N, C-alpha and C positions, 0 to 999 in steps of 0.2 A: 384673529384680529383683536379680540378683547384684551389679551395679555399685553400686546404692544400699546393699545389705546390706553389701558389702565396706567401703564408706565408714563406715557406722554402727559396724561391729565394730572398725574401725581407730581410732575415736575414744575407745575405752576403755569401762569399765564391767564388765570381766571381771578379776577379781583373779588374780594369779599363784598357782599352786598349788591352785586351787579345783577342785571337781568340777562339771562343767557338762553338762546335757542340752541338746543342740541338735536341735530337731525342725523340719524344713522339708519336709513331704511334697510341696509343689508347687514347690519350688525347681528351676529349670532353668538350664543354663549359657547364656551369651551369647558372641558371637564375641570380644568384647574382654576378658571375664573368665571364667575357668574355675573348676571346682570345686576345682582345686588351689590357686587363689588364696584361696578361702574357707577351706579347711582350713589353709592356711599361716598366715593371720591368727589363726584360732582357737587353733592350737597355739602361736603366738608369744605370744599374750596369756596362755595358761595356763602357759607355762613348763615346764621339765623335771619339776616336781613335780605338775603338774596332770593332770587326767584328763578326756577328752572322751567323752561317751556319745551315741550316736545310735540311736533305736529302729529295729528291723528287723522285717520280717514276710515269711514265706513261706506264702501261703494253702494250706490243706489241702483245700479243696473241689474237686471235680472229679477225674476219673480218666482216664487213669492218671497217677500222680504218682510221682516218684522219692522214695525214703526221705529224710527230712530229714537234712541234713548241715550243721552250723554253718559249716563251711569252704567248702562248695561250693554250697549252696542259695541261689538269688538272693533278694534282698529286694525286695518290691514296695511298700515304704513310701515311695516316691518315688525319683527318680533320684539325689539326693544320698545317700540311705541306701544304695543299692546301690554307689555309688562308694566311700563310706567303708568299707563292709564288705570291699572287695577290696584295701584298702591294706595294705602290709607292717606286721606287728606288731599289727594289729587283731585282737582276740579277740571271739568272738561266743558268747552264751549258748545253751544247748541247749533251745530251745523254738521251734517253727515260727512260730506266729502272733504272739507278743509277746516276742520276744527283744530283746536289746540288743547292739550292737557297741560296743566300748570300746577306747580307746587311752590309755596313760599309766600312772602309778604304781599306781593302784588297779584297773586293768582286770582283772587275773587274779582278784582277790578278788570283784569285782562279778559276773563271769560264772560263777563256780565252782559255785554252788548251785542253778542253775535246773533242772537235770535232775531233781533230787530234791525240788524245792520242793513245798509243798502240805501237806494239801489245802485249797484255798480255792475253792469252787465258782464257776464262771463259764461263760458260753456257749462259751468257748474251752478248757475243760478245767480241772481242779483245779490244774494247775501253772503256767498262764500268768501269773497274778499270785499264785502260791502263797506261803505263809509261807517266808521264806528266799530268795525270788527277788531278782533285781537291783532290782526295783521297791521292795521293802521296804527294801533298803539305800539306795537313792536317797532315799526319803522320810525316812530318818533322817540320812543323811550328805551328801546332795546340797546344794550351795550355791545354784545358780541353774538354772532351767529357762528356756531361750530358745525362744520359739515364733515362728518366722519366718512372715510372712504373716498373723499374728494369726488363724489358722484353728483354731478349737476343734473343728470338726465331726469331724475325723479324728485328734484328739490321743490318744495313748496315756495321757496323764494322766487324761482323762475316763474311759477304760475302767478304769483302776486304781482311781479313786475309786468308780465304780459297783460294782466287785467288793468293795471294803472295806465299803461300805454294805450290800450284800447279805449279806455274812457277819455283820455286826452285827445285822441284823434277824432272823436265824434264832433269836434268843432269844425273839422274839415269836410267830412263826408257823412252822410246819413248811414250808408251801409258800409261800415268799417270792417275790414277783414280782421279777425282775431289773429294776432301775430303768431305765426308758426315758424320756428327756426331751430337750429341745433343748439340745445342748452349747453353743450360742451364748449361750443364756440364762445358763448357768452362768458362762461367761466374763464376761458383763456384770455379774453379781453379784459376782464376784471383783474386777473393776475398781472397782465402786462401793465396795467395802470397802477399796480401796487395796492389795489383795494382789497382783493382777496389774497391772503398771505399764508403760505405753508407754515404749519406749526414747527417751530425751530428744531425740536428734538425728533420729530417724525414727519418730515415734509411730504412724504408720499401717502400718508395716512389721514392727515387732518388739515383742513383749511379753516381759517377764521377770517371774519371781516366785520367791520362796524356796520350794523344793519342799515342805519339811516344813510350813511355815505354810499354803501353799495347800491341801495335803491336808486339814489340820485344818479349815480354813475351808469347803472344799467339802463335807465331811461334815456340818458344822454347818448349812449351808444346806439340804442334803438332809433333815436331821432336823427342822429348825425351820420351814423355808419351802419345802417341795417344790412347792407350787402355783405359785411364781414361775418354775419351770423349764419350764413347759408340759409336764407329764407326760403320758404316753400314757394311753389309756383303761384299759388293763390295769393299769398302775401305779397310776392313781387308784383303781381298784376295790380293789386290795390295800391301799392306804393307808387306805381307809375301814375295811377289816377290821381293820387294825392298831389303829386308834383305838378300835374296839369292844373289842378285846382289852385295851388299856390301861385302858379305862374299866370294863369288866365283869370282867376277870380271867379266868383259866383255870378250867376244871373242876378239881375234886379227885376222885380216884378211888382206890378200894382194892378188893381182892378177897381172898377166903380160901375154904378148904374144910375140912370136917371129916368124918371117917369115921362112917358110920351103919350099918355092917354088923351084922346081928343075931347074937346068940349062936347057935351051931349045936349041935343041930338046931333048925330053925325050921319054921313052917308057912306054905305059900304061900296066896294068896288063894283058890285052888280046893281047899284042904284037903290038897294033896299035900306031902310032906315035902321040906325043903331040907336036904341032908346034907353040903354042902361049900360052899366059896367059890371061885368062878372069878375074880372081880374084886371088890374092895371096893366098897361103895356109899358115896356121898358126898352131903352137902349142900354146894352151892356157892353163894357169895354175891358179888355185885358191888354196890359202894356208889358213888354219884355225888352231888356237890354243886356247885352253881354260886354259892354264897354266899348265895342266897336260898332255894333249894329243895334239899332232900336226898332222894334216892331209894335204895331198896335192893330188889334182886331176888334171891330165893333159889330155888334149884332142887334138888329132892330126887330121888335115884334110887329112886323109889317108884311104886307103882301110883297112889296118890292119898292125900290126907289131908283130914280133915274141917275144917269152918270152926272148930270148937271148938279143935282143935290149933293152927290158924293164929292164933286169938285169943290163945292162951297165949304164943306167940312174940312177937306184936306188942305185947302188954302189957308184957313184959319189956323189949323194945327201946324202948318209949315212956318207961319209967321210967329205964332205965340209959343210953340213948343219945340221948334227946330226939327220937326219930323218931316222928312221928304215924303211927297205924295205916294211914291211907289212902295213905301214902307208902312202904309196904312191901308188896311182892307176893311171895307164896310159892306156887310151882307145883311140879308133879311131872312127871317124864318119862313116866310111865305104863309103866315097865319091868315086864314080867310075871314075871321071875325074881326076885321080891322077896317079902318076908313080907306077910301080910295087914295092911293099915293102913286099909282102907276099910269095915270092918264086915261082912265076909263071914262072920263067925262065928268067926274065929280070931285076932282082935286080941289083942295082948299089951300090956297097959297099961304095963308096965315098959319095954318096947321103945319105945313111943311117947314116954315120958318121956325116954328116951335121945335120941331124934330131936329133941325140943324143946330139950334142953340143948345138943346139938351145933349146932343152928341158931342158938341164942343166942350161942354161943361164936364161930361163924364170922362172924355179924353184927358182933359187937364187934371182932373182929380186922380185918375189912374196913374198918370205920370208923377204927380206930386207925392203919391202914397207909396211909390216903389221902394222895395226893401230887398235885402239879400234873399235869394230863392233858389230852388231846384225844381226840375220838372221831370216827368216821365210819361210815357204813353203806353196804352195797351189796346190790342185789337181782339174783339170777340165776334161771335155771330149772333145777332139779334134774331129771336124767333117769336112768332106769334104777334108781331107788331104790325106788319104790313103785308099787302099782297099786290101783285101787278094788276093794273086795271085794263091792260091790253090783252085781248083774247082773240084767238083765231076761231072762227065759226066753222062748222062742218061744211058750209058752202064754199069755204076758202077765203071768205071776206074777213078782214081785220075789223075789230070793233072795240070801242073803249067803254068799259063798264065802270060807272061811277057809283061808289058806295055811299056817297054823301049828298047826292042830288036826286031830283024826282025820278019817278018810275020810267020815264022815257029813256033813261040811260041804262036800263036793266035788260038782261036777256035770261032766258031759262037755262039752267045748267046743262040741260040735255042737248042743247044745240052747240055747246062749246067743245071744240076739238082739242084746243091747246091753249094754255095760259102762258103769258109772258113771264120774264124773270124778274126777281128782286135781288138787289145786291145786299146780302145779309151783313156785310161788314159794319161793325159798330166800333168806331175808334174813340177812345176816351183819353184825354190829357189831364193830368193832375199837376198843378203848380202850387207849391207849398213853401213856407218860409223855413228857416233853418231849424226851427223848433217842431216842424212837422205839421203846423197849422195850415189849413187850406186857404190860399189866397184866391185862387180861381180854378175852375175846371172848364173843360170844353169837350163836347161830344160831336160826332159827325155820323149821321145816318140819313139815308135818302127816303123820304116819305112826305106826302102832302099833309100839312096840318089843316084838315078840312072837315073835322067831325061835326063842329057846332054850327053848321050852316042853317039849321032850323031856328037858331036863337037870334034874337034881335039885340043881344048884349055884346059889348066889346070884350074880347079876351085874346090871349095868345094861343088858343086852341090847345091840343094835347102837348105840343112841344113847350108852350109857355107854362102849362101846368107841371110838366116834368122839371123845368128850371126852378119853378117856385118850390116844389117839393124838396129838391136837393138843397136849395138855399135855406129852407126852413130847418133842415137837419144840421147843417154846418154853421148856422148862425148868420146874423144880419150883415156881417162884414164879408162873408163869402159871396162870390159872384160866379154863376155858372152860365155858359153859353152853349145852347143846343143848336148847332149849325145844321143846315139841311144839305144832304149829299145829293147824289144822282137819283132824284126821286120824282122827276117830271112825269113818269108814267106809273107811279106807285101811290096807292091810297092806303089809309090806316085801317086796321081791323082790330088788333089786340084781342082782348077777351069779349069784344062787342060783336053781337050778331051782325052779319053784313047788311041786313035790312032793318036793323034795330034803331032805337031812337038816336037822332043826330042833334043832341043838345049839349049844353055846357057840362052837365053831370057826366055824360058819356065821355066827353073830351077829358074831363078831370080824371076819370077812372083810367082811361088809356094813358094819360100822363103819369099817373102813379105807377102803373105797370112798367112803363119805360124807365121811370126814375129808379125802380128797384134794380134794374140792370146797370144803370149808371153808377149807383152807389156801390155795387159789388166791384165794378171795375176800378172805381176811385180808390177803394181800399186795397185792391190787389196790384195796383200799378207798381212797377219797379222803377224807382226814382233814379235818374241819371245824375251823376255828380257834375259833369261838364256838358254843356249843351251849346253847340254852335248855331248861331242865328244867321239868317240871310233873307234877302228880299229882291225880287225882280218883277218887272211888268213889261208888257208889250202892247202898244196901241195898234189897232188893226181895223180894217173896214170889211164888213160882211155884205154880201149881195142880198138884195131885197126881192121878194116874190112879186112878180108883176100882178098877179091876181089880188095880192094884198093891197098894192097901190090902187088898183081899180076899186077895191072895196072901200078904201078910205076916201078916195077922190069923188067917186060917183054915187055912193050909197050912204051918205051921211044921214039922210032922212030916215032910212031904214034902221040905221044904228041908233038914232035918237029914239025911235019907237021901241026898239028891242030893249033899250036900257031904261025905258019908262020915265024919261025926263029930259031936261035940257042937256044936250050932249055937245061937247066941243073938243077939238084936238088939243092934246097936251103939247108943250113945247118940244119934248123929245120926239113925239110922233111927227110934228110939223117939220122938224129938222130932217128926219128920215125921208119924208115925202119930198122935200126940197132937194136934198142931196142925192136921192136915189141910192143911198147906201146906209148901212148902220155903222156908225163910228163907236167903237167900244174898246175893251181891253181884256187881257188875260193876265193874271197875277199869280205868282208863286211865293209863298213864305216858307222858309226853312226853320224847323225846330228840331235840331239834332239831325237824325236820319229820316225824319218825317217831313214830307212835302205837303203843304196845304195849297191846293190848286183852286184858285178862285175863278169861276166862270160866270159870264154876265147874264144868264137866263136860266130857264128850266131845262135841266139836263136829263136826258133819258138814260136808263141803266146801261144800255149798249155803249153809249159814248163814254160814260164814266169808266167802264171796264177797259176801253181802249187806252185811256190815259193811265190806268193802273197797270196795264201791260208794259208801259214805258218804265214805271217805277212801282214796284209792289207796295213800298211804304209810302203810299200817297192817300190823301183824303180829299175828295172833291167837295168844294163848297160852292153850291149854286147860288144864283142871284147875288153875286159878289160884285160890287162897284157899279152895277147897272141892272136893269131889268128889260131885256129885249124880247121877252116872251119865250115861247118854246123854241128850242134848238133842235130841228128835225134831223134825224139820221137818214142816210140813203135807204136803208132797209125799211124803216118805218114809213118813209114817204112812198115807197113802192107798194106797201101793204095797205096804207090808208089808216084811218082812225082819227080821233079828235086831236091828238097831239100834233098832227101834221095837216090839220084841216084848215079851211079858209075862214078865219075869224080875226078879231082884233089882236090876239096874242100869237099870231102865226106869221110874223113878217119876214123871217129869214128863210133862205133857200137851203136845201140839203147840203150845198157846198160849204155852208157855215161849219158843219161838223168837221170837215177836213181842215179848214183854216184854223179852227180853235184847237183841235187836237194837235196839229203840227206846232202851233205856237206854244202850247203847254209842254210838248216834248222838248222844244228848243230851250225853254226856260229851265226845265228840270235838268237837262244835260249840262247846261251852263253852270248850274248851281251845284250839282252832285257829280258831274262827270258822266260820260256816256257809258 
């Protein structure tokens, strides 16, 4: 080939003073013509004002390797590339895999910026074709690119175009597939357009093209007709995602929070005084919209709230923000170091009104702050955070062991025959803007936030501390919601001894332990480019236990004495007594393939698993849109234990399990298909 190539180059076509890229990876010398002859002709045509550029490459794969040195490291981009690199006065840019060697008037300017170029992501690093690299300068100032042997498969031009295209597509999706296609097809398309032209005297041997024009045309082909390039399967899959993004657009997401700390002193749900504030309580809100459906999820650092309070917030949002009630979920963390909001006899109506106003304000702020966003979710198994408090004794009796209350709830480990289950699923959702900044996060894990019961200070307990820790790391504008899963029969342990101190410091330590798992998942979540949203809810009536009605109607005096103060029925309890039923709802929110199932009370692990059997990609959010107390399962009711006992928080019959699970199943199947 050198003899034929030498003849072609000698016949003209190269302007004196121009900037030429000469790429000949398969060029080899012959006995009658040497590389010196080829170089001599090229330099003669370019003249003293011209510049010759040859791509060079020193692979970095494999070990051991000497540190890259532009002056000493050999080029493996073909024999001519290595020959040219070693010539006197030739300068080489500082990049191992995609450097250039240059000789002539513009050589120093071309190679100067490669070491600091970037960032422009590529498989060869951010600097290989980075902003300010020789390749950028060539695409703007280069006159002609000569491709000897008409071989596109190993051309640096193709790699440069692929990198530019990849950078351009980052505006569409976060996880952009690096374009993989047949380089020969790109060459044919450029020739069809008349951009890449065969050298007149040797059309099968040499192609030439204007560098800037060829770059623009190649990017246009990739953008408009990528199918013509025989794209790889991975690249085709990403192209389909990009088209969905173009058609459906991005999500819009916003988040906000508002303080709901009560005036001090306040009264806890068990009648004990709250005389200080360890950490403020919040209502946190995340808002999502895909252009067709809008959703809002609010989470309060409270034990629970009634459906009547939820309805007040939903009605305001419907009027002021246009959000239908069934598209708003309001849940509580079930934090125990909080004021009575569930009708234990110490409700403060003024405080509940404050909570309503704060939730309305946070909802509005979340909606108003919405911006383009993406989300993803991840499920792991949380370990060392919680343990079941239901045990079966060797006598056959079921017993509830509480790790956060007085010794009357404890039993010796020697008498325990079997311990109940914990659902270890930890689901974490990351919602970020198009620049990758966290807008909001959400977790779901079932466990009582009840460590700090010995304290007389207000706090969100360990789940509130976890949210606080995550928000501190991501900054004041980030909002994190730690929702409670099926944890009605689960208590926290973490690194805390079961019978250790039950104070705010212990809760804070457990919260930080949990936050460490949340942070890892937030960083490892795989973001989805397109997310379909949905919402549905179903109102239903649950049967009431007769012994609970008897307890409420005939033993108010005893209840008053038990709670050590003035005790009166809340409105929600009065309604249940009057109607002889529990009017409540089940709600399902769809985030892509994930179902958030909102249930109106404390859900036992067994019941949560029945719903997950309907759809594996489901997260149970308990105390959503209502607090009806414990939801007993048939099995637990037959075994006994506190969760199914006769007390203020045990109003539903075991049939409630069947009704709620069936309602959740219907909603899930309507939304996702059976």
